[in-house]
C-alpha positions as CSV (number, residue, x, y, z in Angstrom):
1,M,91.7,169.9,295.8
2,K,94.7,167.6,295.6
3,E,97.2,170.5,295.1
4,V,95.8,172.7,297.8
5,Y,95.5,170.2,300.7
6,R,98.4,167.9,299.8
7,N,100.8,170.9,299.6
8,A,99.5,172.8,302.6
9,K,102.0,173.1,305.5
10,I,99.2,172.8,308.0
11,T,95.4,172.7,307.8
12,L,93.3,174.3,310.5
13,S,90.0,172.4,311.2
14,A,87.1,174.2,312.9
15,D,85.6,171.1,314.5
16,G,83.9,173.1,317.2
17,A,81.8,175.2,314.7
18,E,78.3,174.3,313.7
19,D,78.4,176.1,310.4
20,A,80.6,178.5,308.3
21,S,79.5,181.6,310.4
22,Q,81.4,180.4,313.4
23,G,85.2,180.6,313.9
24,L,87.9,178.4,315.1
25,F,87.6,179.1,318.8
26,P,84.4,178.1,320.6
27,P,83.2,180.3,323.5
28,P,84.5,179.5,327.0
29,E,81.1,178.3,328.1
30,A,81.0,175.6,325.4
31,R,84.5,174.5,326.3
32,S,83.8,174.2,330.0
33,A,80.5,172.4,329.3
34,A,82.4,169.7,327.4
35,H,84.1,168.5,330.6
36,R,83.6,167.8,334.2
37,S,85.2,170.9,335.4
38,H,85.7,173.1,338.5
39,G,85.2,176.8,338.6
40,I,87.9,178.9,340.3
41,A,87.0,182.5,341.3
42,S,89.7,184.8,340.2
43,E,90.5,188.4,339.1
44,G,90.9,189.5,335.5
45,P,93.6,191.9,334.1
46,D,91.2,194.8,334.6
47,G,90.6,193.9,338.2
48,K,87.1,192.6,337.7
49,P,86.1,189.2,339.1
50,I,86.1,186.3,336.6
51,T,85.8,182.5,336.8
52,V,88.5,180.2,335.5
53,F,87.5,176.6,334.7
54,A,89.8,173.7,335.3
55,R,89.3,170.3,333.9
56,L,89.2,167.5,336.5
57,R,92.0,165.2,335.6
58,A,90.7,162.4,337.9
59,A,87.9,161.7,335.6
60,K,88.5,158.9,333.0
61,P,88.0,159.9,329.4
62,S,84.7,158.6,327.9
63,N,86.7,157.1,325.0
64,P,90.5,157.0,325.5
65,G,91.1,155.5,322.0
66,S,89.8,158.5,320.1
67,S,90.0,162.2,320.2
68,P,89.1,164.7,321.6
69,H,89.2,163.4,325.1
70,S,86.6,164.3,327.7
71,S,85.1,162.7,330.8
72,L,81.7,163.4,329.2
73,P,80.4,161.6,326.1
74,T,81.6,163.2,322.9
75,K,79.9,163.3,319.6
76,P,81.3,163.8,316.1
77,S,81.9,167.3,315.0
78,K,79.6,168.7,312.4
79,L,82.6,169.2,310.1
80,S,83.5,165.5,310.2
81,T,80.1,164.5,308.8
82,R,80.6,166.4,305.6
83,G,81.5,164.6,302.4
84,W,83.9,167.1,300.9
85,V,85.9,167.2,304.2
86,Y,86.6,163.5,304.1
87,Q,89.2,163.7,301.4
88,E,90.5,167.0,302.7
89,R,91.5,165.3,305.9
90,I,93.3,162.4,304.2
91,L,95.1,164.7,301.8
92,S,96.3,167.1,304.5
93,R,99.8,166.2,305.9
94,R,99.2,168.0,309.3
95,I,96.0,169.1,310.9
96,V,95.2,171.1,314.0
97,H,91.6,170.4,315.1
98,F,89.8,173.0,317.2
99,F,87.3,171.0,319.1
100,H,85.0,172.2,321.9
101,E,86.9,169.9,324.3
102,E,90.5,170.6,323.4
103,L,93.0,171.1,320.6
104,V,94.2,168.0,318.7
105,W,97.2,167.6,316.5
106,S,97.0,165.0,313.7
107,C,99.7,164.0,311.2
108,Y,100.7,160.9,309.3
109,G,102.5,159.5,312.3
110,Q,100.2,160.1,315.2
111,Q,97.6,162.1,317.0
112,R,98.2,164.0,320.2
113,C,95.8,165.9,322.4
114,E,96.0,168.9,324.7
115,C,95.2,166.7,327.7
116,R,98.5,165.0,327.2
117,L,97.1,161.5,327.3
118,T,99.1,158.8,325.4
119,A,99.3,159.5,321.7
120,S,97.0,157.5,319.4
121,A,97.0,156.4,315.8
122,S,96.2,159.3,313.5
123,S,92.7,159.6,312.2
124,F,92.5,158.2,308.6
125,G,96.0,157.1,309.5
126,A,96.1,153.8,307.5
127,F,95.1,155.4,304.2
128,R,97.2,158.5,304.8
129,R,100.3,156.5,305.6
130,L,99.8,154.3,302.5
131,L,99.8,157.3,300.3
132,S,103.3,158.2,301.5
133,T,104.7,154.7,301.5
134,P,106.5,153.4,298.4
135,G,105.2,150.0,297.1
136,S,101.8,150.2,298.9
137,D,99.8,150.2,295.7
138,K,98.1,146.8,296.2
139,E,97.1,147.7,299.8
140,L,95.8,151.1,298.6
141,L,93.5,149.3,296.1
142,R,92.3,147.0,298.8
143,Q,91.6,149.9,301.1
144,W,89.7,151.9,298.5
145,P,86.3,150.2,299.0
146,S,86.5,150.8,302.8
147,F,87.2,154.4,302.1
148,V,84.2,154.5,299.7
149,E,82.0,152.9,302.4
150,E,82.8,155.6,305.0
151,F,82.6,158.4,302.4
152,T,79.1,157.4,301.3
153,H,77.9,157.8,304.9
154,K,78.9,161.5,304.9
155,R,76.6,164.3,303.9
156,L,76.6,166.3,300.7
157,T,74.6,169.5,300.1
158,V,74.6,168.8,296.4
159,A,74.0,165.1,295.6
160,T,75.8,165.2,292.3
161,D,79.1,166.1,294.1
162,R,79.4,162.4,295.0
163,L,82.3,161.8,292.6
164,P,83.8,165.3,292.5
165,A,84.1,165.2,296.3
166,I,86.7,162.4,296.1
167,S,88.3,163.4,292.9
168,G,91.3,164.9,294.6
169,L,92.1,161.7,296.5
170,A,91.5,159.6,293.4
171,A,93.9,161.9,291.4
172,L,96.6,161.4,294.1
173,M,96.1,157.6,294.1
174,D,96.4,157.6,290.3
175,E,99.8,159.3,290.6
176,H,100.8,156.8,293.4
177,L,99.8,153.6,291.5
178,P,102.3,152.2,289.0
179,D,101.5,152.8,285.3
180,N,100.0,149.5,284.0
181,G,99.1,150.7,280.5
182,I,95.3,150.8,281.2
183,D,93.6,153.8,279.5
184,D,90.4,153.7,281.5
185,R,91.8,153.0,284.9
186,Y,89.4,155.0,287.2
187,L,85.8,154.2,286.3
188,S,83.2,156.2,288.1
189,G,84.6,155.7,291.6
190,I,86.0,152.2,290.9
191,W,89.6,151.2,290.0
192,R,90.0,148.8,287.0
193,E,92.7,146.8,288.8
194,D,90.2,145.8,291.5
195,I,87.0,145.9,289.5
196,E,85.7,142.4,290.2
197,Y,85.5,142.9,293.9
198,S,84.4,146.6,293.5
199,L,81.2,145.5,291.7
200,L,80.0,143.7,294.8
201,W,78.6,146.7,296.7
202,M,75.1,147.0,298.1
203,R,73.0,149.7,299.7
204,D,73.4,150.0,303.5
205,Y,69.8,149.9,304.5
206,G,70.7,149.9,308.2
207,E,72.3,153.3,307.9
208,A,69.9,154.9,305.4
209,E,67.9,157.7,307.1
210,E,65.5,158.2,304.2
211,P,64.6,156.4,300.9
212,I,67.5,156.4,298.5
213,E,67.0,157.3,294.9
214,R,69.1,156.5,291.9
215,F,70.8,159.1,289.8
216,E,70.0,159.7,286.2
217,R,71.8,157.2,284.0
218,T,73.6,160.0,282.2
219,Y,75.4,160.9,285.4
220,T,76.9,157.6,286.4
221,P,76.4,153.9,285.4
222,S,74.2,151.4,287.3
223,W,77.2,149.2,288.1
224,S,79.0,151.9,290.1
225,W,78.3,152.6,293.8
226,S,78.0,156.2,292.7
227,S,74.7,155.4,290.9
228,V,72.8,155.7,294.2
229,K,72.6,158.6,296.6
230,G,72.8,156.9,300.0
231,P,75.3,154.9,302.0
232,I,76.7,151.6,300.6
233,K,78.7,148.8,302.0
234,Y,80.8,145.8,300.9
235,I,81.0,142.3,302.4
236,S,84.5,141.9,304.0
237,R,87.1,141.0,301.4
238,H,88.4,137.5,301.1
239,Q,92.0,137.3,302.2
240,D,93.4,133.8,302.6
241,Q,91.6,130.5,303.4
242,F,94.2,129.3,306.0
243,T,96.5,132.0,307.2
244,S,95.2,135.5,307.3
245,R,91.4,135.0,307.5
246,R,89.8,137.3,310.0
247,S,88.1,135.0,312.4
248,G,84.4,135.7,312.8
249,D,84.1,138.0,309.8
250,D,82.1,137.4,306.6
251,E,84.3,137.3,303.6
252,I,83.8,137.2,299.9
253,D,85.8,135.8,296.9
254,P,84.8,137.2,293.5
255,V,84.3,134.6,290.7
256,L,83.0,136.8,287.9
257,R,85.5,138.3,285.4
258,V,85.4,141.7,283.6
259,S,86.8,141.6,280.1
260,D,86.3,145.2,279.2
261,A,85.2,148.5,280.8
262,S,84.8,152.2,280.0
263,S,83.2,155.1,281.8
264,L,82.1,158.7,281.2
265,Q,84.2,159.5,284.3
266,S,87.3,157.7,283.4
267,R,89.8,160.1,284.9
268,P,90.1,161.1,288.6
269,T,89.9,164.8,287.5
270,M,86.3,164.1,286.6
271,G,86.8,165.1,282.9
272,I,83.9,164.0,280.7
273,S,84.9,161.9,277.7
274,P,82.6,160.8,274.8
275,S,82.9,157.2,275.7
276,V,79.9,155.1,276.8
277,S,79.8,153.8,280.4
278,F,79.8,150.0,280.4
279,V,81.4,146.9,281.8
280,K,81.5,143.5,280.0
281,V,81.2,140.8,282.7
282,M,81.6,137.1,282.3
283,G,79.9,134.6,284.6
284,Q,77.2,132.0,285.0
285,I,73.7,133.3,284.1
286,M,70.4,132.2,285.6
287,P,67.1,133.6,284.3
288,V,64.9,134.3,287.4
289,E,61.4,135.6,288.2
290,Y,60.4,137.8,291.1
291,D,57.0,136.8,292.4
292,L,55.1,140.1,293.2
293,E,52.7,138.3,295.5
294,R,55.0,136.0,297.4
295,K,57.9,138.6,297.2
296,T,60.3,135.8,296.4
297,L,62.9,135.1,293.7
298,R,62.9,131.8,291.8
299,P,64.6,130.4,288.7
300,A,62.4,130.9,285.7
301,G,60.2,127.9,285.0
302,V,61.0,126.2,288.4
303,S,58.3,125.5,291.0
304,H,58.3,127.4,294.2
305,D,59.5,124.4,296.2
306,G,61.9,122.9,293.7
307,P,65.1,121.1,294.7
308,G,67.8,123.3,296.2
309,L,65.3,126.2,296.8
310,Q,64.4,125.7,300.4
311,R,66.5,128.6,301.6
312,E,65.1,132.0,300.7
313,P,67.7,134.2,299.0
314,I,68.3,137.6,300.5
315,I,67.5,140.2,297.9
316,V,69.2,143.5,298.2
317,F,67.6,145.8,295.6
318,D,69.2,149.1,294.9
319,V,65.8,150.7,294.9
320,P,62.9,148.4,295.9
321,S,60.3,150.5,294.0
322,E,62.0,149.6,290.8
323,V,60.4,146.1,290.9
324,D,57.0,147.8,290.8
325,E,58.1,150.1,288.0
326,I,59.3,147.2,285.9
327,A,56.0,145.3,286.6
328,Q,54.0,148.4,285.5
329,F,56.1,148.6,282.3
330,L,55.4,144.9,281.6
331,R,51.7,145.5,282.2
332,L,51.6,148.3,279.7
333,S,53.6,146.4,277.2
334,Q,51.4,143.4,277.5
335,L,48.3,145.5,277.1
336,A,49.7,147.1,274.0
337,E,50.4,143.7,272.6
338,R,46.8,142.6,273.2
339,L,45.5,145.8,271.5
340,T,47.5,145.0,268.4
341,T,46.5,141.3,268.3
342,N,42.8,141.6,269.2
343,D,41.5,142.4,265.7
344,E,39.6,139.0,265.4
345,G,38.7,138.3,268.9
346,G,36.7,141.5,269.5
347,G,35.8,142.7,272.9
348,D,37.6,145.1,275.3
349,P,41.3,144.1,275.6
350,S,41.5,145.9,278.9
351,S,39.0,143.4,280.4
352,T,40.8,140.2,279.4
353,G,42.0,139.6,283.0
354,T,45.6,139.9,282.0
355,R,47.7,140.3,285.2
356,I,51.4,140.5,285.7
357,T,52.4,138.2,288.7
358,T,56.2,137.9,288.1
359,V,59.0,140.3,287.0
360,P,61.9,138.8,285.0
361,F,65.5,139.3,286.0
362,L,68.9,137.7,285.4
363,L,71.2,136.5,288.1
364,M,74.9,136.4,287.4
365,R,77.0,134.4,289.8
366,A,79.5,136.9,291.2
367,A,81.2,135.5,294.3
368,T,81.6,132.7,296.8
369,Y,80.6,133.8,300.3
370,I,82.5,132.7,303.3
371,W,80.4,132.9,306.4
372,R,81.7,133.6,309.9
373,G,85.3,132.4,309.3
374,T,84.4,129.0,307.8
375,W,83.5,127.8,304.4
376,S,79.8,128.3,304.0
377,T,77.4,125.5,303.1
378,T,76.2,125.0,299.6
379,S,72.9,126.7,300.5
380,S,74.5,130.0,301.4
381,E,77.8,130.3,299.5
382,V,76.5,131.9,296.2
383,V,76.4,135.7,295.8
384,A,74.9,137.0,292.6
385,L,74.4,140.3,290.8
386,L,70.7,141.1,290.1
387,L,70.4,142.3,286.5
388,A,67.4,143.8,284.6
389,V,67.6,143.1,280.8
390,S,67.6,146.3,278.8
391,T,68.1,144.8,275.3
392,Q,68.8,141.3,274.1
393,L,70.3,141.6,270.6
394,S,71.0,137.8,270.4
395,E,71.5,134.8,272.5
396,D,75.1,135.9,273.2
397,E,74.7,139.7,273.4
398,I,72.6,141.0,276.3
399,W,72.5,144.5,277.6
400,C,71.6,145.0,281.3
401,W,71.2,147.4,284.2
402,R,72.5,146.4,287.6
403,R,69.6,146.3,290.1
404,G,71.1,144.9,293.2
405,L,72.9,142.1,295.0
406,V,71.5,138.7,296.0
407,L,73.0,136.9,299.0
408,H,72.5,133.1,299.5
409,A,71.4,132.9,295.8
410,F,70.1,129.3,296.0
411,D,72.0,126.1,296.6
412,S,75.1,125.8,294.5
413,A,73.6,122.6,293.0
414,V,71.0,124.8,291.2
415,W,73.9,126.5,289.4
416,Q,75.4,123.3,288.0
417,R,75.6,123.1,284.2
418,L,74.3,126.7,283.8
419,P,76.0,128.4,280.9
420,T,78.7,131.1,281.3
421,K,78.0,134.1,279.3
422,T,79.3,137.7,278.8
423,V,76.8,140.5,279.4
424,T,77.2,144.2,279.0
425,I,76.1,146.2,282.0
426,F,75.4,150.0,281.5
């Protein structure tokens, strides 16, 4: 993908087509219907009467800041909604778009339209320009999560193409970034140089059109955004407290630290290596319980209305049904335990009234949240990873699965004196 589109002299984009059976040029009726136009009776080359449609220039474009331009509302082309096409358009140096409304030229420098309105910034311009600008490696890494956000809102016919569909762009970035001696640099869609921030993704429930499932664990690890099939998003990245903060935006400053990482997909070419996918993350740990009846999260062993718990945390599960699945697993485990320890008591162990009311998790303090351009209060500043314990080999060796992100994860006073530990997330 990288070699074909990066080295192409020009890419022709059939934006007016609904599927692969249609060509570059839409029928005249579709083109005239895309504008407020005027029909002019005329005569064709063969002498037969025809109608020539002229666009009314007096009409203001519905959206002058984007292309194509029309006095009628426009909608995204079918081609632009496809996941594979997203990297193709960034990799291509020059594109001619064949829309219903008009032809559009797009390159690294600018975008120009057939209607001759003022040129605008090229589509995907920022990322495309960065790839051709020496010394832009830091900004490329900062822009990658935004690219991922938009890509995950695109459609894929084959769900497992999620990582292959961006592998060409990742390979080009790998060439562009300076060699820093890191062997496993590209980890299932995340760059090692920016991994602390890149772990802070969450499912975009507002944009999800249907329930989003998780991939098999053998495909991609739970800590990567590629582990879920639907759209994801990040909280806006923290820039600078005093000078370059974006007024009115939410921002986030990671506080967790990754000491080691490895992935099955450790190369942009998507080659599979025999390594195990994991990240070792260091941060403050809080054992918590999810109350199945109240649907609330509380520190383990703390009353529902304990100090610093007045504000309800916002729980962003990757897959909400997983809570019920974990609860069912606990019920079966507890029933098995009762069966093996009920030799002396007699009676039916299934009628003991045993009932699971809470599901255990771990919270790892992951970031400080800055809310609407000002430092947030102590009741809303904590962002945490939600972890389900897979195996606890010892007090200091815990294996987990990532299960979501928690915003406003209790008052920061609740976190005082909690231990800092290193956990391995698979």
